C-alpha positions in Angstrom: 98.3 24.7 -111.2 98.3 26.8 -114.3 95.2 28.1 -116.1 94.9 29.5 -119.6 94.4 33.3 -119.7 92.7 33.4 -123.0 91.5 30.9 -125.7 93.9 29.9 -128.5 96.9 31.3 -126.7 99.8 29.8 -124.7 99.5 32.3 -121.9 98.8 30.8 -118.5 98.3 32.0 -115.0 99.7 30.2 -112.0 97.6 29.5 -109.0 99.1 28.0 -105.8 97.4 25.3 -103.7 95.9 27.8 -101.2 93.6 29.2 -103.9 90.1 28.1 -104.6 91.0 27.7 -108.3 93.4 24.9 -107.4 90.9 23.4 -105.0 88.1 23.2 -107.6 90.6 21.7 -110.0 91.7 19.3 -107.3 88.1 18.2 -106.9 88.0 17.5 -110.7 91.2 15.4 -110.3 89.7 13.4 -107.4 86.5 12.7 -109.4 88.7 11.3 -112.3 90.5 9.1 -109.8 87.2 7.9 -108.4 85.9 7.2 -111.9 88.8 4.9 -112.6 88.0 2.8 -109.5 84.2 2.8 -110.0 84.4 1.9 -113.6 86.6 -1.1 -112.8 89.2 -0.1 -115.3 92.8 1.1 -115.2 92.2 3.8 -117.8 89.8 6.7 -118.1 89.7 9.4 -120.7 92.0 12.1 -119.4 90.8 15.6 -119.8 92.7 18.9 -119.7 93.4 19.9 -116.1 91.6 23.2 -116.5 88.3 21.5 -117.3 87.5 21.5 -113.6 87.4 25.3 -113.7 85.7 25.6 -117.1 83.0 23.2 -115.9 81.9 25.9 -113.4 82.4 28.8 -115.7 85.6 29.8 -113.9 87.4 31.2 -116.9 90.2 33.6 -116.4 89.3 37.2 -117.3 91.7 39.7 -118.9 90.5 43.2 -118.6 93.3 44.5 -120.9 91.7 42.6 -123.8 88.5 44.6 -123.5 87.7 46.6 -126.6 84.5 48.7 -127.0 83.3 51.3 -129.4 81.1 52.8 -126.7 81.9 56.4 -125.8 81.6 56.7 -122.0 82.2 59.6 -119.6 81.8 60.4 -115.9 78.7 62.6 -116.5 76.9 59.8 -118.5 75.4 59.0 -115.1 73.6 61.5 -112.9 75.4 63.1 -110.0 73.0 61.4 -107.6 74.0 58.0 -109.2 77.7 58.9 -108.9 77.3 59.8 -105.3 75.5 56.5 -104.7 78.3 54.5 -106.3 80.9 56.2 -104.2 78.9 55.5 -101.1 79.0 51.9 -102.3 82.7 52.1 -102.1 82.6 53.5 -98.5 80.0 50.9 -97.4 82.3 48.1 -98.6 86.0 48.5 -99.2 86.4 51.6 -96.9 86.0 49.1 -94.0 89.1 47.0 -94.6 91.0 49.7 -96.5 90.4 53.0 -94.8 92.3 55.4 -97.1 90.2 58.5 -97.5 87.9 60.8 -95.6 84.4 60.8 -96.9 84.0 64.5 -97.2 87.2 64.9 -99.2 86.2 62.2 -101.7 82.7 63.6 -102.2 84.2 67.1 -102.9 86.5 65.6 -105.5 83.6 63.6 -107.1 81.6 66.8 -107.5 84.6 68.6 -109.0 85.2 65.8 -111.5 81.5 65.4 -112.4 80.8 69.1 -113.0 84.1 69.5 -114.9 83.1 66.6 -117.2 79.6 68.1 -117.6 80.9 71.5 -118.5 83.8 70.3 -120.6 86.5 71.6 -118.4 89.9 70.1 -117.8 90.7 68.3 -114.6 93.9 66.7 -113.3 94.2 63.2 -114.9 95.3 61.6 -111.6 92.2 62.9 -109.9 90.0 61.7 -112.8 91.6 58.2 -112.5 91.1 58.1 -108.8 87.4 59.1 -109.0 86.8 56.6 -111.8 88.4 53.8 -109.9 86.3 54.6 -106.8 83.1 54.6 -109.0 84.2 51.3 -110.6 84.7 49.7 -107.1 81.5 51.1 -105.8 79.6 49.7 -108.9 80.8 46.2 -108.0 78.6 46.0 -104.9 75.1 44.8 -104.4 72.7 44.1 -101.6 71.9 40.6 -102.9 68.2 41.2 -103.1 65.6 41.3 -105.8 65.6 45.1 -105.9 69.4 45.5 -106.6 70.2 47.0 -110.0 71.5 44.7 -112.7 73.8 47.2 -114.3 76.5 47.0 -111.6 79.1 44.8 -113.5 78.7 46.8 -116.7 79.3 50.2 -114.9 82.2 48.7 -113.0 83.9 47.8 -116.3 83.1 51.1 -117.9 84.6 53.2 -115.1 87.6 50.9 -114.9 88.5 51.3 -118.5 87.9 55.1 -118.3 90.3 55.2 -115.4 92.9 53.4 -117.5 92.6 56.1 -120.1 93.2 58.8 -117.5 96.0 57.0 -115.7 99.1 59.3 -115.8 102.0 57.6 -117.6 100.6 54.2 -116.6 101.3 55.2 -112.9 105.0 54.8 -113.7 105.9 57.6 -111.3 107.3 56.6 -107.9 105.1 58.6 -105.5 102.5 58.3 -102.8 99.8 59.1 -105.3 101.0 56.3 -107.6 101.0 53.8 -104.7 97.4 54.7 -103.9 96.2 54.5 -107.5 97.9 51.1 -107.9 96.0 49.8 -104.9 92.7 51.1 -106.2 93.5 49.5 -109.6 94.1 46.2 -107.9 90.8 46.4 -106.0 88.9 47.4 -109.2 90.5 44.5 -111.1 89.8 42.0 -108.3 86.2 43.2 -108.3 86.0 42.5 -112.0 87.6 39.0 -111.8 91.0 39.7 -113.3 93.2 37.9 -110.8 96.4 38.3 -112.7 96.4 42.1 -113.2 95.1 42.6 -109.7 97.9 40.5 -108.2 100.5 42.3 -110.3 99.2 45.7 -109.3 98.9 44.9 -105.6 102.6 43.9 -105.6 103.6 47.0 -107.5 101.7 49.1 -105.0 103.7 47.5 -102.1 107.0 48.0 -103.8 106.1 51.6 -104.7 105.1 52.3 -101.1 108.4 50.9 -99.9 110.4 52.9 -102.3 108.8 56.2 -101.2 109.3 55.1 -97.5 105.7 54.8 -96.4 106.7 51.9 -94.1 109.3 54.0 -92.3 107.2 57.1 -91.4 107.4 57.6 -87.6 104.1 59.1 -86.7 104.9 59.2 -83.0 107.5 61.9 -83.7 105.5 63.7 -86.4 101.8 63.1 -85.9 100.7 65.2 -88.8 97.5 64.5 -90.7 99.6 63.9 -93.8 101.7 61.3 -92.0 98.6 59.6 -90.6 97.2 59.3 -94.1 100.5 57.8 -95.3 100.5 55.3 -92.4 96.9 54.2 -93.2 97.9 53.9 -96.8 100.9 51.6 -96.0 98.8 49.4 -93.7 96.1 49.2 -96.3 98.4 48.4 -99.2 100.5 45.8 -97.3 97.7 43.9 -95.7 95.7 43.9 -98.9 98.6 42.4 -100.8 99.0 39.6 -98.2 95.3 38.8 -98.2 94.8 38.9 -101.9 98.0 36.9 -102.6 96.7 34.3 -100.2 93.3 34.1 -101.9 94.9 33.4 -105.3 97.6 31.1 -103.8 100.6 33.2 -104.7 103.4 34.7 -102.5 103.0 38.2 -101.3 105.3 41.0 -102.4 105.7 42.8 -99.1 108.2 42.6 -96.2 107.2 40.2 -93.4 108.3 42.7 -90.7 105.9 45.4 -91.8 103.5 46.6 -90.5 103.0 44.0 -87.7 103.6 45.6 -84.3 104.1 49.0 -85.8 100.6 50.3 -86.2 99.9 53.7 -84.8 96.5 53.9 -83.2 95.7 57.6 -83.6 96.0 57.2 -87.4 92.9 55.1 -87.2 90.7 57.4 -85.2 87.9 59.7 -86.3 87.3 63.3 -85.4 83.6 62.5 -85.7 81.9 59.2 -84.8 78.7 57.5 -86.0 76.0 58.7 -86.6 77.5 62.1 -87.4 80.1 60.3 -89.4 78.4 57.5 -91.4 81.7 55.8 -92.3 84.1 55.8 -89.3 87.3 53.9 -89.1 88.7 52.1 -86.1 92.1 50.8 -85.0 91.0 47.4 -83.6 89.5 46.2 -86.9 92.6 47.2 -88.9 94.9 45.7 -86.2 93.3 42.3 -86.6 93.4 42.5 -90.4 97.2 43.2 -90.2 97.6 40.2 -87.9 95.6 38.0 -90.1 97.7 39.1 -93.1 100.7 37.8 -91.3 98.9 34.5 -90.8 98.1 34.3 -94.5 101.8 34.4 -95.3 102.5 31.6 -92.8 99.7 29.4 -94.0 101.0 29.7 -97.5 104.7 29.1 -96.6 104.3 26.4 -93.9 101.1 24.4 -94.5 102.0 23.6 -98.1 105.7 23.1 -97.4 106.8 19.8 -99.1 109.8 19.6 -96.8 107.6 19.1 -93.7 106.5 15.7 -92.6 102.9 15.0 -91.8 103.2 15.3 -88.0 105.0 18.6 -88.4 102.1 19.8 -90.4 99.6 18.7 -87.7 101.6 20.7 -85.2 101.7 23.7 -87.6 97.9 23.5 -88.1 97.2 23.4 -84.4 99.5 26.3 -83.7 98.1 28.5 -86.5 94.5 27.7 -85.6 95.2 28.6 -82.0 96.9 31.9 -82.9 94.0 32.9 -85.1 91.5 32.0 -82.4 93.4 33.8 -79.6 93.7 36.9 -81.7 90.1 36.9 -82.8 88.4 36.1 -79.5 90.8 38.2 -77.6 89.7 41.4 -79.4 89.1 44.6 -77.4 85.8 44.9 -79.3 83.6 41.9 -78.4 81.0 42.6 -81.1 83.6 41.7 -83.8 83.8 38.1 -82.6 80.1 37.5 -82.0 78.3 34.7 -83.9 74.6 35.3 -83.2 73.0 37.5 -85.8 69.5 37.5 -84.3 70.1 41.0 -82.8 72.1 42.4 -85.6 69.4 44.8 -86.5 69.9 46.6 -83.2 73.5 47.4 -83.9 74.7 50.6 -85.6 75.2 49.8 -89.3 79.0 50.5 -89.1 79.4 47.8 -86.4 77.7 45.3 -88.6 80.0 46.2 -91.5 83.1 45.8 -89.3 81.8 42.6 -87.8 81.0 41.1 -91.2 84.4 41.9 -92.8 86.5 40.6 -89.9 84.5 37.5 -89.1 84.4 36.3 -92.7 88.2 36.8 -92.8 88.6 34.8 -89.6 86.4 32.0 -90.9 88.1 31.9 -94.3 91.5 31.5 -92.7 90.2 28.6 -90.6 88.7 27.0 -93.7 92.0 27.1 -95.6 94.0 26.0 -92.6 92.0 22.7 -92.4 91.2 22.2 -96.0 94.3 20.1 -97.0 93.2 17.4 -94.6 89.9 17.1 -96.4 91.8 16.5 -99.6 94.3 14.1 -98.0 91.5 12.1 -96.3 89.7 11.7 -99.6 92.8 10.4 -101.4 93.8 8.2 -98.5 90.4 6.4 -98.7 91.2 5.5 -102.3 94.7 4.3 -101.4 96.1 1.1 -99.9 98.4 3.2 -97.7 98.1 2.2 -94.0 98.1 4.6 -91.1 97.7 4.5 -87.3 94.3 5.0 -85.7 95.7 8.1 -84.0 96.8 9.8 -87.2 93.5 8.7 -88.9 91.6 10.4 -86.1 93.6 13.6 -86.5 93.1 13.6 -90.2 89.4 13.0 -89.8 89.2 15.8 -87.1 90.9 18.2 -89.5 88.6 17.2 -92.4 85.5 17.5 -90.3 86.6 20.9 -89.0 86.9 22.2 -92.6 83.3 21.2 -93.2 82.0 22.7 -90.1 83.8 26.0 -90.8 82.5 25.9 -94.4 78.9 25.6 -93.1 79.5 28.3 -90.5 81.0 30.7 -93.1 78.2 30.3 -95.6 75.6 30.5 -92.9 77.0 33.8 -91.4 77.3 35.4 -94.9 73.7 34.6 -95.7 72.0 35.2 -92.3 73.7 38.5 -91.5 72.9 40.0 -94.9 69.3 38.8 -94.6 69.0 40.3 -91.1 70.7 43.5 -92.1 70.8 44.1 -95.9 74.1 45.6 -96.7 75.9 46.4 -99.9 78.7 43.8 -100.5 81.3 43.4 -103.2 79.8 40.8 -105.5 83.0 39.0 -106.4 84.3 38.6 -102.8 81.0 37.4 -101.3 80.7 34.9 -104.1 84.4 33.9 -103.6 83.7 33.0 -99.9 80.5 31.2 -100.7 82.3 29.4 -103.6 85.0 28.2 -101.3 82.5 27.0 -98.7 80.4 25.2 -101.4 83.5 23.5 -102.9 84.5 22.1 -99.5 81.0 20.8 -99.1 81.0 19.2 -102.5 84.4 17.6 -102.0 83.2 16.3 -98.6 80.0 14.8 -100.2 81.7 13.0 -103.0 84.5 11.7 -100.7 82.2 10.5 -97.9 79.5 8.7 -99.9 79.2 5.8 -97.5 79.5 7.7 -94.3 77.1 10.6 -94.7 74.9 10.8 -91.6 71.4 12.0 -91.9 72.2 15.0 -89.7 75.2 16.1 -91.8 73.3 15.6 -95.0 70.4 17.7 -93.8 72.8 20.5 -92.7 74.7 20.4 -96.0 71.5 20.3 -98.1 70.0 23.3 -96.2 73.0 25.5 -96.6 73.5 24.7 -100.2 69.8 25.4 -100.9 70.1 28.7 -99.0 73.2 29.7 -100.9 71.4 29.3 -104.2 68.4 31.3 -102.9 70.7 34.0 -101.6 72.5 34.4 -104.9 69.2 34.5 -106.9 69.1 37.7 -109.0 72.8 38.7 -108.3 74.9 39.4 -111.4 78.7 39.5 -111.4 82.0 37.5 -111.4 81.8 34.1 -109.6 78.0 34.2 -109.1 77.4 31.6 -111.8 80.3 29.3 -110.6 79.1 29.5 -107.0 75.6 28.5 -108.0 76.9 25.6 -110.1 79.2 24.3 -107.4 76.3 24.4 -104.9 74.1 22.6 -107.3 76.8 20.1 -108.1 77.2 19.2 -104.5 74.0 17.2 -105.0 73.7 16.8 -108.8 77.3 15.5 -109.3 76.6 13.1 -106.4 73.9 11.5 -108.6 76.4 10.9 -111.4 79.0 9.4 -109.2 76.7 7.2 -107.1 74.8 5.8 -110.1 77.9 3.8 -111.0 77.4 1.8 -107.7 73.6 1.6 -107.7 72.2 -1.5 -106.1 68.6 -2.9 -105.9 66.0 -1.2 -103.8 65.6 2.3 -102.6 68.8 4.2 -102.9 70.6 5.8 -100.0 70.1 9.3 -101.2 66.4 8.7 -101.8 66.0 7.5 -98.3 68.1 10.2 -96.8 66.8 13.2 -98.6 63.1 12.2 -99.2 61.9 14.0 -96.1 63.7 17.1 -97.2 62.3 16.9 -100.7 58.8 16.5 -99.3 59.3 19.5 -97.1 61.3 21.8 -99.4 60.2 20.7 -102.9 58.9 24.2 -103.8 62.1 25.9 -102.7 64.6 23.4 -104.1 66.8 24.8 -106.9 67.9 21.3 -107.9 65.0 19.1 -108.6 64.8 15.4 -107.9 68.1 13.6 -107.2 68.6 9.8 -107.0 71.6 8.0 -105.7 72.5 4.4 -104.9 72.1 2.4 -101.8 74.9 2.6 -99.3 75.2 2.1 -95.5 74.6 5.0 -93.2 76.8 5.2 -90.1 76.3 7.7 -87.3 79.0 6.4 -85.0 80.6 9.4 -83.3 84.1 9.6 -81.9 84.9 13.0 -80.4 88.4 14.4 -81.0 89.3 17.8 -79.8 92.9 18.0 -81.1 91.9 21.1 -83.2 89.7 22.5 -80.4 86.5 21.2 -82.0 84.2 18.2 -81.2 84.1 16.2 -84.4 82.2 13.3 -85.8 84.3 10.4 -87.1 82.2 8.1 -89.3 83.0 4.4 -89.1 84.3 2.6 -92.1 81.2 1.1 -93.7 82.9 -0.4 -96.8 81.3 -3.7 -97.9 83.8 -6.5 -97.1 82.7 -8.3 -100.3 83.9 -5.5 -102.5 87.3 -5.6 -104.1 89.8 -3.5 -102.2 90.3 -0.1 -103.7 93.7 1.4 -104.4 95.2 4.1 -106.6 98.7 3.8 -108.0 100.7 3.4 -104.9 103.5 5.8 -104.1 107.1 4.4 -104.4 107.4 3.2 -100.7 103.6 3.0 -100.0 104.3 5.0 -96.9 102.0 7.6 -95.3 104.7 10.3 -95.6 105.3 9.7 -99.3 101.5 9.7 -99.8 101.2 13.0 -98.1 103.9 14.4 -100.4 102.1 13.0 -103.4 98.9 14.7 -102.2 100.7 18.0 -102.0 102.0 17.4 -105.5 98.4 16.8 -106.7 97.3 20.0 -105.0 100.0 22.0 -106.8 99.8 21.3 -110.5 102.9 22.6 -112.2 
């Protein structure tokens, strides 16, 4: 799909089907299809495809359009504040992108701050680097009531200050330029500018390749400089694969690098925790590099329109098993744990590593299964027939996506409540936004099959998500809250078109929760029409999960539903049509 970059312009940004932007818009498309059927009409007012994003405040940001008359400098904040912001960088992005040694960066920060305070000249590349680190560190919060509310503003100020200091627009082809481009991409992603961030991540990869970072043989020359270059290459390449995957776009790097070529000693520390508060470790980075390769395969294979449906099933099973085997086969068992009850007993660096790798794993699983949730939803509105075996596989994949969404949101919330940690605002909200969108899509596409148990679980996690985000300020916070709210509020709007006499289904289902949680609910009273509840369970472990397959509870007296049938009315053609719907041109 394509989304306008700025009002009153023809500029657009493309988002592929793997991105949550496309998924939110796909939800909007599905609701329009549902409205056509529910209103008993063949026509419904068509809205611009980007309305699904604008509904949730998901407007594209362009940092290059920023203009301000404010004069801002590094020494406008205290040195103590600057140190705290740089520590925010090391507490967050240093975990997945271990570029620098803490003591070196702190020394550079003090040099830049005192030079600015005394009006002395400093190398512009160093100024740009420090300002980008300050910007990235400013984009983090602990998601509690005591967190400062000036984070997004400072992040923007330091980013634009870095742009002023950037030497020749980082047009030089050098190691320093590759690192600055990576930091620019991180800062822009933190601020919500997906287009600039994607461009700069790709440019960082190509710059790194041109200067030969991917070819350095550390086993023959294990110098500190070569180790730093190797860490930079691994960081740059795996970030590009991950970030490209998140925005649904192809990566810029080579598939052969750095998989299988990581050099362990480059990811070892001279000093460990607690003497070193921000250690780096090989195993965490090794898994990130592996997952980066899976990102590329999901993008290229799962959404391949040349594959038939059964081939996609096989692909999903294979990718899911690969991810599971790698994650649960780690040499560091704490990174694949799921119980957060004893997290407070862990060293803080372990909780950080655990958090970053587990949410990566769960997000991969979520996106692997998500297409089946969409396909199942459209299949219910279609007259297309399928076998019971394929229907069970589709249902299993759909249910798996919902279970992973709940697990992902629950882990993010529970671990950060047990051990308050600074987290990048945008990325935490992006994960929660993805999970809530899956739950919203599931709710509106399973109106007649929602069991009391599943409804209770979804309601609880959505309510907890809103509570967790209360007080946070930054990109995607508002959209995540709105999507979580719409998982129930939009349900009211849809179900009221089918309302029958008597107590409504959602009234009956949710009343115990309303009575128990009325004071905590961010949503208020919700009413919905009467439908039949089914809790028939059919386990299916094709995807390695026990799933619940709701029985078809459609009233036989109702007119059969159907959307415009594909040319041959076949399942394969309908699958291709669904992929087309998920990839707006």
